[in-house]
PDB file of N, CA, C, O and CB in Angstrom:
ATOM      1  N   UNK A   1     -17.524  11.315  21.683  1.00  0.00           N
ATOM      2  CA  UNK A   1     -16.207  11.374  22.324  1.00  0.00           C
ATOM      3  C   UNK A   1     -15.507  12.672  21.941  1.00  0.00           C
ATOM      4  O   UNK A   1     -15.685  13.169  20.828  1.00  0.00           O
ATOM      5  CB  UNK A   1     -15.340  10.151  21.925  1.00  0.00           C
ATOM      6  N   UNK A   2     -14.732  13.209  22.832  1.00  0.00           N
ATOM      7  CA  UNK A   2     -14.027  14.466  22.540  1.00  0.00           C
ATOM      8  C   UNK A   2     -12.757  14.219  21.726  1.00  0.00           C
ATOM      9  O   UNK A   2     -12.347  13.079  21.505  1.00  0.00           O
ATOM     10  CB  UNK A   2     -13.675  15.195  23.845  1.00  0.00           C
ATOM     11  N   UNK A   3     -12.149  15.323  21.289  1.00  0.00           N
ATOM     12  CA  UNK A   3     -10.806  15.266  20.726  1.00  0.00           C
ATOM     13  C   UNK A   3      -9.925  16.121  21.625  1.00  0.00           C
ATOM     14  O   UNK A   3     -10.423  16.903  22.435  1.00  0.00           O
ATOM     15  CB  UNK A   3     -10.769  15.763  19.221  1.00  0.00           C
ATOM     16  N   UNK A   4      -8.628  15.968  21.478  1.00  0.00           N
ATOM     17  CA  UNK A   4      -7.667  16.688  22.311  1.00  0.00           C
ATOM     18  C   UNK A   4      -6.709  17.427  21.391  1.00  0.00           C
ATOM     19  O   UNK A   4      -6.348  16.924  20.326  1.00  0.00           O
ATOM     20  CB  UNK A   4      -6.894  15.718  23.270  1.00  0.00           C
ATOM     21  N   UNK A   5      -6.299  18.620  21.802  1.00  0.00           N
ATOM     22  CA  UNK A   5      -5.345  19.374  21.012  1.00  0.00           C
ATOM     23  C   UNK A   5      -4.264  19.919  21.932  1.00  0.00           C
ATOM     24  O   UNK A   5      -4.552  20.509  22.973  1.00  0.00           O
ATOM     25  CB  UNK A   5      -6.042  20.517  20.237  1.00  0.00           C
ATOM     26  N   UNK A   6      -3.018  19.713  21.531  1.00  0.00           N
ATOM     27  CA  UNK A   6      -1.854  20.070  22.345  1.00  0.00           C
ATOM     28  C   UNK A   6      -0.882  20.907  21.520  1.00  0.00           C
ATOM     29  O   UNK A   6      -0.949  20.926  20.291  1.00  0.00           O
ATOM     30  CB  UNK A   6      -1.149  18.800  22.887  1.00  0.00           C
ATOM     31  N   UNK A   7       0.007  21.587  22.202  1.00  0.00           N
ATOM     32  CA  UNK A   7       1.095  22.276  21.519  1.00  0.00           C
ATOM     33  C   UNK A   7       0.812  23.741  21.272  1.00  0.00           C
ATOM     34  O   UNK A   7       0.242  24.432  22.117  1.00  0.00           O
ATOM     35  CB  UNK A   7       1.383  21.608  20.223  1.00  0.00           C
ATOM     36  N   UNK A   8       1.217  24.203  20.103  1.00  0.00           N
ATOM     37  CA  UNK A   8       1.246  25.628  19.787  1.00  0.00           C
ATOM     38  C   UNK A   8      -0.098  26.160  19.279  1.00  0.00           C
ATOM     39  O   UNK A   8      -0.224  26.591  18.133  1.00  0.00           O
ATOM     40  CB  UNK A   8       2.312  25.894  18.757  1.00  0.00           C
ATOM     41  N   UNK A   9      -1.101  26.115  20.172  1.00  0.00           N
ATOM     42  CA  UNK A   9      -2.398  26.749  19.925  1.00  0.00           C
ATOM     43  C   UNK A   9      -2.702  27.651  21.113  1.00  0.00           C
ATOM     44  O   UNK A   9      -2.088  27.527  22.172  1.00  0.00           O
ATOM     45  CB  UNK A   9      -3.540  25.680  19.710  1.00  0.00           C
ATOM     46  N   UNK A  10      -3.658  28.561  20.927  1.00  0.00           N
ATOM     47  CA  UNK A  10      -3.976  29.520  21.990  1.00  0.00           C
ATOM     48  C   UNK A  10      -4.531  28.846  23.247  1.00  0.00           C
ATOM     49  O   UNK A  10      -4.188  29.242  24.361  1.00  0.00           O
ATOM     50  CB  UNK A  10      -4.977  30.541  21.479  1.00  0.00           C
ATOM     51  N   UNK A  11      -5.382  27.834  23.079  1.00  0.00           N
ATOM     52  CA  UNK A  11      -6.029  27.202  24.233  1.00  0.00           C
ATOM     53  C   UNK A  11      -6.026  25.681  24.082  1.00  0.00           C
ATOM     54  O   UNK A  11      -7.046  25.102  23.709  1.00  0.00           O
ATOM     55  CB  UNK A  11      -7.476  27.721  24.397  1.00  0.00           C
ATOM     56  N   UNK A  12      -4.887  25.018  24.369  1.00  0.00           N
ATOM     57  CA  UNK A  12      -4.863  23.564  24.270  1.00  0.00           C
ATOM     58  C   UNK A  12      -5.827  22.933  25.268  1.00  0.00           C
ATOM     59  O   UNK A  12      -6.118  23.511  26.315  1.00  0.00           O
ATOM     60  CB  UNK A  12      -3.444  23.037  24.500  1.00  0.00           C
ATOM     61  N   UNK A  13      -6.318  21.745  24.933  1.00  0.00           N
ATOM     62  CA  UNK A  13      -7.211  21.065  25.861  1.00  0.00           C
ATOM     63  C   UNK A  13      -8.110  20.058  25.188  1.00  0.00           C
ATOM     64  O   UNK A  13      -7.816  19.569  24.097  1.00  0.00           O
ATOM     65  CB  UNK A  13      -8.043  22.059  26.584  1.00  0.00           C
ATOM     66  N   UNK A  14      -9.215  19.752  25.851  1.00  0.00           N
ATOM     67  CA  UNK A  14     -10.196  18.780  25.389  1.00  0.00           C
ATOM     68  C   UNK A  14     -11.422  19.532  24.889  1.00  0.00           C
ATOM     69  O   UNK A  14     -11.905  20.453  25.547  1.00  0.00           O
ATOM     70  CB  UNK A  14     -10.577  17.777  26.521  1.00  0.00           C
ATOM     71  N   UNK A  15     -11.926  19.134  23.716  1.00  0.00           N
ATOM     72  CA  UNK A  15     -13.082  19.792  23.117  1.00  0.00           C
ATOM     73  C   UNK A  15     -14.030  18.738  22.560  1.00  0.00           C
ATOM     74  O   UNK A  15     -13.600  17.630  22.240  1.00  0.00           O
ATOM     75  CB  UNK A  15     -12.644  20.779  22.005  1.00  0.00           C
ATOM     76  N   UNK A  16     -15.321  19.069  22.438  1.00  0.00           N
ATOM     77  CA  UNK A  16     -16.263  18.099  21.872  1.00  0.00           C
ATOM     78  C   UNK A  16     -16.039  17.924  20.369  1.00  0.00           C
ATOM     79  O   UNK A  16     -15.793  18.894  19.653  1.00  0.00           O
ATOM     80  CB  UNK A  16     -17.710  18.540  22.140  1.00  0.00           C
ATOM     81  N   UNK A  17     -16.128  16.682  19.903  1.00  0.00           N
ATOM     82  CA  UNK A  17     -15.984  16.371  18.486  1.00  0.00           C
ATOM     83  C   UNK A  17     -17.247  16.778  17.737  1.00  0.00           C
ATOM     84  O   UNK A  17     -18.360  16.603  18.233  1.00  0.00           O
ATOM     85  CB  UNK A  17     -15.692  14.867  18.282  1.00  0.00           C
ATOM     86  N   UNK A  18     -17.064  17.323  16.539  1.00  0.00           N
ATOM     87  CA  UNK A  18     -18.168  17.700  15.652  1.00  0.00           C
ATOM     88  C   UNK A  18     -18.033  16.858  14.382  1.00  0.00           C
ATOM     89  O   UNK A  18     -16.923  16.742  13.861  1.00  0.00           O
ATOM     90  CB  UNK A  18     -18.154  19.256  15.324  1.00  0.00           C
ATOM     91  N   UNK A  19     -19.105  16.270  13.863  1.00  0.00           N
ATOM     92  CA  UNK A  19     -18.991  15.454  12.650  1.00  0.00           C
ATOM     93  C   UNK A  19     -18.328  16.221  11.491  1.00  0.00           C
ATOM     94  O   UNK A  19     -18.516  17.428  11.341  1.00  0.00           O
ATOM     95  CB  UNK A  19     -20.378  14.967  12.222  1.00  0.00           C
ATOM     96  N   UNK A  20     -17.561  15.503  10.690  1.00  0.00           N
ATOM     97  CA  UNK A  20     -16.841  16.039   9.521  1.00  0.00           C
ATOM     98  C   UNK A  20     -15.776  17.069   9.894  1.00  0.00           C
ATOM     99  O   UNK A  20     -15.457  17.952   9.098  1.00  0.00           O
ATOM    100  CB  UNK A  20     -17.826  16.669   8.554  1.00  0.00           C
ATOM    101  N   UNK A  21     -15.240  16.959  11.076  1.00  0.00           N
ATOM    102  CA  UNK A  21     -14.229  17.899  11.556  1.00  0.00           C
ATOM    103  C   UNK A  21     -12.866  17.611  10.927  1.00  0.00           C
ATOM    104  O   UNK A  21     -12.504  16.457  10.700  1.00  0.00           O
ATOM    105  CB  UNK A  21     -14.128  17.837  13.084  1.00  0.00           C
ATOM    106  N   UNK A  22     -12.118  18.681  10.651  1.00  0.00           N
ATOM    107  CA  UNK A  22     -10.742  18.561  10.184  1.00  0.00           C
ATOM    108  C   UNK A  22      -9.812  19.096  11.270  1.00  0.00           C
ATOM    109  O   UNK A  22     -10.255  19.737  12.223  1.00  0.00           O
ATOM    110  CB  UNK A  22     -10.532  19.327   8.839  1.00  0.00           C
ATOM    111  N   UNK A  23      -8.525  18.825  11.113  1.00  0.00           N
ATOM    112  CA  UNK A  23      -7.549  19.368  12.067  1.00  0.00           C
ATOM    113  C   UNK A  23      -7.590  20.886  12.053  1.00  0.00           C
ATOM    114  O   UNK A  23      -7.422  21.522  13.094  1.00  0.00           O
ATOM    115  CB  UNK A  23      -6.125  18.871  11.741  1.00  0.00           C
ATOM    116  N   UNK A  24      -7.811  21.469  10.888  1.00  0.00           N
ATOM    117  CA  UNK A  24      -7.882  22.926  10.757  1.00  0.00           C
ATOM    118  C   UNK A  24      -9.035  23.509  11.579  1.00  0.00           C
ATOM    119  O   UNK A  24      -8.866  24.534  12.241  1.00  0.00           O
ATOM    120  CB  UNK A  24      -8.042  23.316   9.283  1.00  0.00           C
ATOM    121  N   UNK A  25     -10.198  22.866  11.542  1.00  0.00           N
ATOM    122  CA  UNK A  25     -11.328  23.360  12.338  1.00  0.00           C
ATOM    123  C   UNK A  25     -11.072  23.148  13.833  1.00  0.00           C
ATOM    124  O   UNK A  25     -11.510  23.954  14.653  1.00  0.00           O
ATOM    125  CB  UNK A  25     -12.637  22.652  11.915  1.00  0.00           C
ATOM    126  N   UNK A  26     -10.370  22.075  14.190  1.00  0.00           N
ATOM    127  CA  UNK A  26     -10.012  21.846  15.594  1.00  0.00           C
ATOM    128  C   UNK A  26      -9.078  22.949  16.095  1.00  0.00           C
ATOM    129  O   UNK A  26      -9.203  23.412  17.229  1.00  0.00           O
ATOM    130  CB  UNK A  26      -9.344  20.459  15.766  1.00  0.00           C
ATOM    131  N   UNK A  27      -8.146  23.363  15.244  1.00  0.00           N
ATOM    132  CA  UNK A  27      -7.224  24.450  15.603  1.00  0.00           C
ATOM    133  C   UNK A  27      -8.006  25.739  15.825  1.00  0.00           C
ATOM    134  O   UNK A  27      -7.728  26.484  16.765  1.00  0.00           O
ATOM    135  CB  UNK A  27      -6.149  24.653  14.498  1.00  0.00           C
ATOM    136  N   UNK A  28      -8.981  26.002  14.963  1.00  0.00           N
ATOM    137  CA  UNK A  28      -9.814  27.199  15.118  1.00  0.00           C
ATOM    138  C   UNK A  28     -10.594  27.160  16.428  1.00  0.00           C
ATOM    139  O   UNK A  28     -10.700  28.178  17.112  1.00  0.00           O
ATOM    140  CB  UNK A  28     -10.783  27.334  13.935  1.00  0.00           C
ATOM    141  N   UNK A  29     -11.141  25.996  16.787  1.00  0.00           N
ATOM    142  CA  UNK A  29     -11.885  25.852  18.046  1.00  0.00           C
ATOM    143  C   UNK A  29     -10.969  26.129  19.237  1.00  0.00           C
ATOM    144  O   UNK A  29     -11.408  26.679  20.247  1.00  0.00           O
ATOM    145  CB  UNK A  29     -12.498  24.432  18.161  1.00  0.00           C
ATOM    146  N   UNK A  30      -9.703  25.750  19.119  1.00  0.00           N
ATOM    147  CA  UNK A  30      -8.735  25.951  20.209  1.00  0.00           C
ATOM    148  C   UNK A  30      -8.109  27.343  20.179  1.00  0.00           C
ATOM    149  O   UNK A  30      -7.100  27.573  20.845  1.00  0.00           O
ATOM    150  CB  UNK A  30      -7.636  24.898  20.132  1.00  0.00           C
ATOM    151  N   UNK A  31      -8.677  28.263  19.432  1.00  0.00           N
ATOM    152  CA  UNK A  31      -8.222  29.654  19.458  1.00  0.00           C
ATOM    153  C   UNK A  31      -7.190  30.000  18.411  1.00  0.00           C
ATOM    154  O   UNK A  31      -6.664  31.113  18.424  1.00  0.00           O
ATOM    155  CB  UNK A  31      -7.668  29.963  20.783  1.00  0.00           C
ATOM    156  N   UNK A  32      -6.881  29.095  17.508  1.00  0.00           N
ATOM    157  CA  UNK A  32      -5.918  29.385  16.442  1.00  0.00           C
ATOM    158  C   UNK A  32      -4.489  29.056  16.834  1.00  0.00           C
ATOM    159  O   UNK A  32      -4.195  28.709  17.978  1.00  0.00           O
ATOM    160  CB  UNK A  32      -6.006  30.836  16.051  1.00  0.00           C
ATOM    161  N   UNK A  33      -3.609  29.175  15.846  1.00  0.00           N
ATOM    162  CA  UNK A  33      -2.185  28.913  16.058  1.00  0.00           C
ATOM    163  C   UNK A  33      -1.562  29.964  16.965  1.00  0.00           C
ATOM    164  O   UNK A  33      -1.988  31.119  16.973  1.00  0.00           O
ATOM    165  CB  UNK A  33      -1.444  28.873  14.720  1.00  0.00           C
ATOM    166  N   UNK A  34      -0.558  29.563  17.727  1.00  0.00           N
ATOM    167  CA  UNK A  34       0.259  30.534  18.464  1.00  0.00           C
ATOM    168  C   UNK A  34       1.253  31.134  17.461  1.00  0.00           C
ATOM    169  O   UNK A  34       1.409  30.596  16.364  1.00  0.00           O
ATOM    170  CB  UNK A  34       1.011  29.857  19.702  1.00  0.00           C
ATOM    171  N   UNK A  35       1.922  32.226  17.811  1.00  0.00           N
ATOM    172  CA  UNK A  35       2.887  32.831  16.884  1.00  0.00           C
ATOM    173  C   UNK A  35       4.045  31.901  16.509  1.00  0.00           C
ATOM    174  O   UNK A  35       4.644  32.073  15.447  1.00  0.00           O
ATOM    175  CB  UNK A  35       3.444  34.092  17.491  1.00  0.00           C
ATOM    176  N   UNK A  36       4.370  30.924  17.353  1.00  0.00           N
ATOM    177  CA  UNK A  36       5.499  30.024  17.075  1.00  0.00           C
ATOM    178  C   UNK A  36       5.091  28.723  16.403  1.00  0.00           C
ATOM    179  O   UNK A  36       5.932  27.844  16.212  1.00  0.00           O
ATOM    180  CB  UNK A  36       6.220  29.708  18.351  1.00  0.00           C
ATOM    181  N   UNK A  37       3.837  28.580  16.045  1.00  0.00           N
ATOM    182  CA  UNK A  37       3.327  27.301  15.523  1.00  0.00           C
ATOM    183  C   UNK A  37       3.865  26.968  14.142  1.00  0.00           C
ATOM    184  O   UNK A  37       4.047  27.842  13.294  1.00  0.00           O
ATOM    185  CB  UNK A  37       1.819  27.329  15.475  1.00  0.00           C
ATOM    186  N   UNK A  38       4.108  25.703  13.945  1.00  0.00           N
ATOM    187  CA  UNK A  38       4.431  25.176  12.617  1.00  0.00           C
ATOM    188  C   UNK A  38       3.089  24.927  11.932  1.00  0.00           C
ATOM    189  O   UNK A  38       2.336  24.049  12.353  1.00  0.00           O
ATOM    190  CB  UNK A  38       5.323  23.844  12.693  1.00  0.00           C
ATOM    191  N   UNK A  39       2.784  25.682  10.891  1.00  0.00           N
ATOM    192  CA  UNK A  39       1.448  25.680  10.302  1.00  0.00           C
ATOM    193  C   UNK A  39       1.271  24.726   9.131  1.00  0.00           C
ATOM    194  O   UNK A  39       0.143  24.508   8.689  1.00  0.00           O
ATOM    195  CB  UNK A  39       1.110  27.046   9.858  1.00  0.00           C
ATOM    196  N   UNK A  40       2.344  24.157   8.621  1.00  0.00           N
ATOM    197  CA  UNK A  40       2.254  23.342   7.406  1.00  0.00           C
ATOM    198  C   UNK A  40       1.799  21.904   7.661  1.00  0.00           C
ATOM    199  O   UNK A  40       1.155  21.304   6.800  1.00  0.00           O
ATOM    200  CB  UNK A  40       3.588  23.322   6.718  1.00  0.00           C
ATOM    201  N   UNK A  41       2.121  21.345   8.822  1.00  0.00           N
ATOM    202  CA  UNK A  41       1.724  19.976   9.152  1.00  0.00           C
ATOM    203  C   UNK A  41       1.302  19.882  10.614  1.00  0.00           C
ATOM    204  O   UNK A  41       1.716  20.682  11.452  1.00  0.00           O
ATOM    205  CB  UNK A  41       2.873  18.992   8.865  1.00  0.00           C
ATOM    206  N   UNK A  42       0.469  18.885  10.896  1.00  0.00           N
ATOM    207  CA  UNK A  42       0.064  18.581  12.270  1.00  0.00           C
ATOM    208  C   UNK A  42       0.289  17.093  12.504  1.00  0.00           C
ATOM    209  O   UNK A  42       0.346  16.313  11.553  1.00  0.00           O
ATOM    210  CB  UNK A  42      -1.438  18.978  12.534  1.00  0.00           C
ATOM    211  N   UNK A  43       0.414  16.704  13.753  1.00  0.00           N
ATOM    212  CA  UNK A  43       0.556  15.297  14.105  1.00  0.00           C
ATOM    213  C   UNK A  43      -0.736  14.846  14.776  1.00  0.00           C
ATOM    214  O   UNK A  43      -1.198  15.453  15.742  1.00  0.00           O
ATOM    215  CB  UNK A  43       1.793  15.063  15.039  1.00  0.00           C
ATOM    216  N   UNK A  44      -1.306  13.770  14.246  1.00  0.00           N
ATOM    217  CA  UNK A  44      -2.526  13.196  14.824  1.00  0.00           C
ATOM    218  C   UNK A  44      -2.162  11.841  15.419  1.00  0.00           C
ATOM    219  O   UNK A  44      -1.594  10.988  14.737  1.00  0.00           O
ATOM    220  CB  UNK A  44      -3.673  13.056  13.746  1.00  0.00           C
ATOM    221  N   UNK A  45      -2.490  11.649  16.690  1.00  0.00           N
ATOM    222  CA  UNK A  45      -2.310  10.355  17.341  1.00  0.00           C
ATOM    223  C   UNK A  45      -3.686   9.728  17.450  1.00  0.00           C
ATOM    224  O   UNK A  45      -4.591  10.292  18.065  1.00  0.00           O
ATOM    225  CB  UNK A  45      -1.620  10.491  18.756  1.00  0.00           C
ATOM    226  N   UNK A  46      -3.835   8.552  16.846  1.00  0.00           N
ATOM    227  CA  UNK A  46      -5.130   7.874  16.780  1.00  0.00           C
ATOM    228  C   UNK A  46      -4.997   6.487  17.391  1.00  0.00           C
ATOM    229  O   UNK A  46      -4.067   5.746  17.073  1.00  0.00           O
ATOM    230  CB  UNK A  46      -5.643   7.782  15.313  1.00  0.00           C
ATOM    231  N   UNK A  47      -5.934   6.142  18.272  1.00  0.00           N
ATOM    232  CA  UNK A  47      -5.942   4.823  18.911  1.00  0.00           C
ATOM    233  C   UNK A  47      -7.038   3.974  18.279  1.00  0.00           C
ATOM    234  O   UNK A  47      -8.182   4.410  18.147  1.00  0.00           O
ATOM    235  CB  UNK A  47      -6.156   4.943  20.454  1.00  0.00           C
ATOM    236  N   UNK A  48      -6.675   2.761  17.892  1.00  0.00           N
ATOM    237  CA  UNK A  48      -7.650   1.826  17.333  1.00  0.00           C
ATOM    238  C   UNK A  48      -7.485   0.486  18.032  1.00  0.00           C
ATOM    239  O   UNK A  48      -6.717   0.364  18.987  1.00  0.00           O
ATOM    240  CB  UNK A  48      -7.475   1.675  15.785  1.00  0.00           C
ATOM    241  N   UNK A  49      -8.202  -0.505  17.558  1.00  0.00           N
ATOM    242  CA  UNK A  49      -8.104  -1.841  18.154  1.00  0.00           C
ATOM    243  C   UNK A  49      -6.721  -2.447  17.952  1.00  0.00           C
ATOM    244  O   UNK A  49      -6.354  -3.398  18.642  1.00  0.00           O
ATOM    245  CB  UNK A  49      -9.164  -2.764  17.560  1.00  0.00           C
ATOM    246  N   UNK A  50      -5.948  -1.901  17.005  1.00  0.00           N
ATOM    247  CA  UNK A  50      -4.607  -2.406  16.721  1.00  0.00           C
ATOM    248  C   UNK A  50      -3.511  -1.637  17.449  1.00  0.00           C
ATOM    249  O   UNK A  50      -2.334  -1.968  17.307  1.00  0.00           O
ATOM    250  CB  UNK A  50      -4.351  -2.357  15.243  1.00  0.00           C
ATOM    251  N   UNK A  51      -3.873  -0.617  18.225  1.00  0.00           N
ATOM    252  CA  UNK A  51      -2.895   0.176  18.963  1.00  0.00           C
ATOM    253  C   UNK A  51      -2.902   1.622  18.514  1.00  0.00           C
ATOM    254  O   UNK A  51      -3.836   2.079  17.855  1.00  0.00           O
ATOM    255  CB  UNK A  51      -1.505  -0.407  18.798  1.00  0.00           C
ATOM    256  N   UNK A  52      -1.852   2.334  18.879  1.00  0.00           N
ATOM    257  CA  UNK A  52      -1.749   3.746  18.538  1.00  0.00           C
ATOM    258  C   UNK A  52      -1.019   3.937  17.217  1.00  0.00           C
ATOM    259  O   UNK A  52      -0.055   3.237  16.907  1.00  0.00           O
ATOM    260  CB  UNK A  52      -1.036   4.511  19.647  1.00  0.00           C
ATOM    261  N   UNK A  53      -1.512   4.915  16.442  1.00  0.00           N
ATOM    262  CA  UNK A  53      -0.881   5.288  15.189  1.00  0.00           C
ATOM    263  C   UNK A  53      -0.616   6.782  15.232  1.00  0.00           C
ATOM    264  O   UNK A  53      -1.471   7.562  15.652  1.00  0.00           O
ATOM    265  CB  UNK A  53      -1.767   4.902  13.963  1.00  0.00           C
ATOM    266  N   UNK A  54       0.563   7.173  14.800  1.00  0.00           N
ATOM    267  CA  UNK A  54       0.905   8.589  14.742  1.00  0.00           C
ATOM    268  C   UNK A  54       1.017   8.992  13.271  1.00  0.00           C
ATOM    269  O   UNK A  54       1.798   8.412  12.518  1.00  0.00           O
ATOM    270  CB  UNK A  54       2.239   8.886  15.516  1.00  0.00           C
ATOM    271  N   UNK A  55       0.227   9.992  12.873  1.00  0.00           N
ATOM    272  CA  UNK A  55       0.171  10.444  11.486  1.00  0.00           C
ATOM    273  C   UNK A  55       0.638  11.888  11.392  1.00  0.00           C
ATOM    274  O   UNK A  55       0.212  12.728  12.185  1.00  0.00           O
ATOM    275  CB  UNK A  55      -1.256  10.301  10.920  1.00  0.00           C
ATOM    276  N   UNK A  56       1.502  12.185  10.443  1.00  0.00           N
ATOM    277  CA  UNK A  56       1.907  13.566  10.167  1.00  0.00           C
ATOM    278  C   UNK A  56       1.188  13.951   8.883  1.00  0.00           C
ATOM    279  O   UNK A  56       1.462  13.400   7.817  1.00  0.00           O
ATOM    280  CB  UNK A  56       3.496  13.724  10.035  1.00  0.00           C
ATOM    281  N   UNK A  57       0.265  14.902   8.993  1.00  0.00           N
ATOM    282  CA  UNK A  57      -0.660  15.212   7.897  1.00  0.00           C
ATOM    283  C   UNK A  57      -0.812  16.728   7.725  1.00  0.00           C
ATOM    284  O   UNK A  57      -0.430  17.493   8.610  1.00  0.00           O
ATOM    285  CB  UNK A  57      -2.039  14.563   8.158  1.00  0.00           C
ATOM    286  N   UNK A  58      -1.370  17.164   6.584  1.00  0.00           N
ATOM    287  CA  UNK A  58      -1.679  18.588   6.429  1.00  0.00           C
ATOM    288  C   UNK A  58      -2.862  18.980   7.314  1.00  0.00           C
ATOM    289  O   UNK A  58      -3.612  18.109   7.753  1.00  0.00           O
ATOM    290  CB  UNK A  58      -1.984  18.919   4.951  1.00  0.00           C
ATOM    291  N   UNK A  59      -3.039  20.263   7.579  1.00  0.00           N
ATOM    292  CA  UNK A  59      -4.135  20.700   8.457  1.00  0.00           C
ATOM    293  C   UNK A  59      -5.536  20.367   7.944  1.00  0.00           C
ATOM    294  O   UNK A  59      -6.487  20.396   8.725  1.00  0.00           O
ATOM    295  CB  UNK A  59      -4.040  22.172   8.663  1.00  0.00           C
ATOM    296  N   UNK A  60      -5.689  20.057   6.678  1.00  0.00           N
ATOM    297  CA  UNK A  60      -7.009  19.744   6.127  1.00  0.00           C
ATOM    298  C   UNK A  60      -7.418  18.292   6.367  1.00  0.00           C
ATOM    299  O   UNK A  60      -8.490  17.882   5.923  1.00  0.00           O
ATOM    300  CB  UNK A  60      -7.028  20.036   4.643  1.00  0.00           C
ATOM    301  N   UNK A  61      -6.606  17.520   7.046  1.00  0.00           N
ATOM    302  CA  UNK A  61      -6.888  16.096   7.289  1.00  0.00           C
ATOM    303  C   UNK A  61      -8.112  15.920   8.183  1.00  0.00           C
ATOM    304  O   UNK A  61      -8.305  16.684   9.129  1.00  0.00           O
ATOM    305  CB  UNK A  61      -5.670  15.409   7.929  1.00  0.00           C
ATOM    306  N   UNK A  62      -8.943  14.914   7.887  1.00  0.00           N
ATOM    307  CA  UNK A  62     -10.125  14.663   8.725  1.00  0.00           C
ATOM    308  C   UNK A  62      -9.753  14.042  10.072  1.00  0.00           C
ATOM    309  O   UNK A  62      -8.736  13.360  10.203  1.00  0.00           O
ATOM    310  CB  UNK A  62     -11.104  13.748   7.990  1.00  0.00           C
ATOM    311  N   UNK A  63     -10.602  14.295  11.062  1.00  0.00           N
ATOM    312  CA  UNK A  63     -10.412  13.741  12.405  1.00  0.00           C
ATOM    313  C   UNK A  63     -11.487  12.713  12.697  1.00  0.00           C
ATOM    314  O   UNK A  63     -12.532  12.685  12.047  1.00  0.00           O
ATOM    315  CB  UNK A  63     -10.433  14.857  13.471  1.00  0.00           C
ATOM    316  N   UNK A  64     -11.218  11.869  13.682  1.00  0.00           N
ATOM    317  CA  UNK A  64     -12.231  10.972  14.232  1.00  0.00           C
ATOM    318  C   UNK A  64     -12.298  11.231  15.734  1.00  0.00           C
ATOM    319  O   UNK A  64     -11.333  11.731  16.312  1.00  0.00           O
ATOM    320  CB  UNK A  64     -11.901   9.456  13.921  1.00  0.00           C
ATOM    321  N   UNK A  65     -13.416  10.902  16.378  1.00  0.00           N
ATOM    322  CA  UNK A  65     -13.519  11.122  17.825  1.00  0.00           C
ATOM    323  C   UNK A  65     -12.383  10.421  18.572  1.00  0.00           C
ATOM    324  O   UNK A  65     -12.023   9.289  18.247  1.00  0.00           O
ATOM    325  CB  UNK A  65     -14.879  10.624  18.348  1.00  0.00           C
ATOM    326  N   UNK A  66     -11.829  11.095  19.566  1.00  0.00           N
ATOM    327  CA  UNK A  66     -10.753  10.532  20.369  1.00  0.00           C
ATOM    328  C   UNK A  66      -9.359  10.854  19.875  1.00  0.00           C
ATOM    329  O   UNK A  66      -8.384  10.527  20.552  1.00  0.00           O
ATOM    330  CB  UNK A  66     -10.906   9.076  20.434  1.00  0.00           C
ATOM    331  N   UNK A  67      -9.229  11.493  18.704  1.00  0.00           N
ATOM    332  CA  UNK A  67      -7.909  11.861  18.189  1.00  0.00           C
ATOM    333  C   UNK A  67      -7.233  12.877  19.098  1.00  0.00           C
ATOM    334  O   UNK A  67      -7.892  13.674  19.767  1.00  0.00           O
ATOM    335  CB  UNK A  67      -8.024  12.422  16.767  1.00  0.00           C
ATOM    336  N   UNK A  68      -5.902  12.832  19.108  1.00  0.00           N
ATOM    337  CA  UNK A  68      -5.103  13.860  19.773  1.00  0.00           C
ATOM    338  C   UNK A  68      -4.290  14.561  18.697  1.00  0.00           C
ATOM    339  O   UNK A  68      -3.504  13.925  17.995  1.00  0.00           O
ATOM    340  CB  UNK A  68      -4.172  13.249  20.892  1.00  0.00           C
ATOM    341  N   UNK A  69      -4.475  15.869  18.565  1.00  0.00           N
ATOM    342  CA  UNK A  69      -3.766  16.677  17.574  1.00  0.00           C
ATOM    343  C   UNK A  69      -2.648  17.407  18.293  1.00  0.00           C
ATOM    344  O   UNK A  69      -2.869  18.027  19.334  1.00  0.00           O
ATOM    345  CB  UNK A  69      -4.727  17.683  16.846  1.00  0.00           C
ATOM    346  N   UNK A  70      -1.459  17.335  17.741  1.00  0.00           N
ATOM    347  CA  UNK A  70      -0.315  18.051  18.310  1.00  0.00           C
ATOM    348  C   UNK A  70       0.204  19.033  17.272  1.00  0.00           C
ATOM    349  O   UNK A  70       0.500  18.663  16.136  1.00  0.00           O
ATOM    350  CB  UNK A  70       0.812  17.065  18.756  1.00  0.00           C
ATOM    351  N   UNK A  71       0.309  20.298  17.687  1.00  0.00           N
ATOM    352  CA  UNK A  71       0.836  21.345  16.818  1.00  0.00           C
ATOM    353  C   UNK A  71       2.261  21.630  17.280  1.00  0.00           C
ATOM    354  O   UNK A  71       2.493  22.026  18.423  1.00  0.00           O
ATOM    355  CB  UNK A  71      -0.061  22.650  16.857  1.00  0.00           C
ATOM    356  N   UNK A  72       3.204  21.422  16.377  1.00  0.00           N
ATOM    357  CA  UNK A  72       4.606  21.602  16.723  1.00  0.00           C
ATOM    358  C   UNK A  72       5.050  23.047  16.672  1.00  0.00           C
ATOM    359  O   UNK A  72       4.326  23.932  16.216  1.00  0.00           O
ATOM    360  CB  UNK A  72       5.459  20.792  15.813  1.00  0.00           C
ATOM    361  N   UNK A  73       6.252  23.257  17.148  1.00  0.00           N
ATOM    362  CA  UNK A  73       6.863  24.586  17.152  1.00  0.00           C
ATOM    363  C   UNK A  73       7.787  24.691  15.941  1.00  0.00           C
ATOM    364  O   UNK A  73       8.542  23.766  15.642  1.00  0.00           O
ATOM    365  CB  UNK A  73       7.649  24.851  18.487  1.00  0.00           C
ATOM    366  N   UNK A  74       7.719  25.814  15.257  1.00  0.00           N
ATOM    367  CA  UNK A  74       8.602  25.981  14.097  1.00  0.00           C
ATOM    368  C   UNK A  74       9.929  26.540  14.555  1.00  0.00           C
ATOM    369  O   UNK A  74      10.008  27.258  15.551  1.00  0.00           O
ATOM    370  CB  UNK A  74       7.964  26.907  13.032  1.00  0.00           C
ATOM    371  N   UNK A  75      10.962  26.204  13.821  1.00  0.00           N
ATOM    372  CA  UNK A  75      12.306  26.707  14.089  1.00  0.00           C
ATOM    373  C   UNK A  75      12.688  27.622  12.949  1.00  0.00           C
ATOM    374  O   UNK A  75      12.544  27.268  11.779  1.00  0.00           O
ATOM    375  CB  UNK A  75      13.339  25.545  14.253  1.00  0.00           C
ATOM    376  N   UNK A  76      13.170  28.789  13.289  1.00  0.00           N
ATOM    377  CA  UNK A  76      13.454  29.803  12.256  1.00  0.00           C
ATOM    378  C   UNK A  76      14.634  29.463  11.430  1.00  0.00           C
ATOM    379  O   UNK A  76      14.993  30.218  10.526  1.00  0.00           O
ATOM    380  CB  UNK A  76      13.669  31.137  12.868  1.00  0.00           C
TER     381      UNK A  76
END
């Protein structure tokens, strides 16, 4: 299953999941952070049998197939 990445990255979209992937490696696959990206935390939306969970985690957090990663915009 793929993962999805949205927000402040160079190329948001759908990408194939790679085993042992982290949010940081997903950001790299999507072309890196945009100049306005908030780099300290990412939001992962994960769907399970119990529903959707939204996690605010550091970029080193592990991913599972089907996750949606959202990179927020930083405010100066």
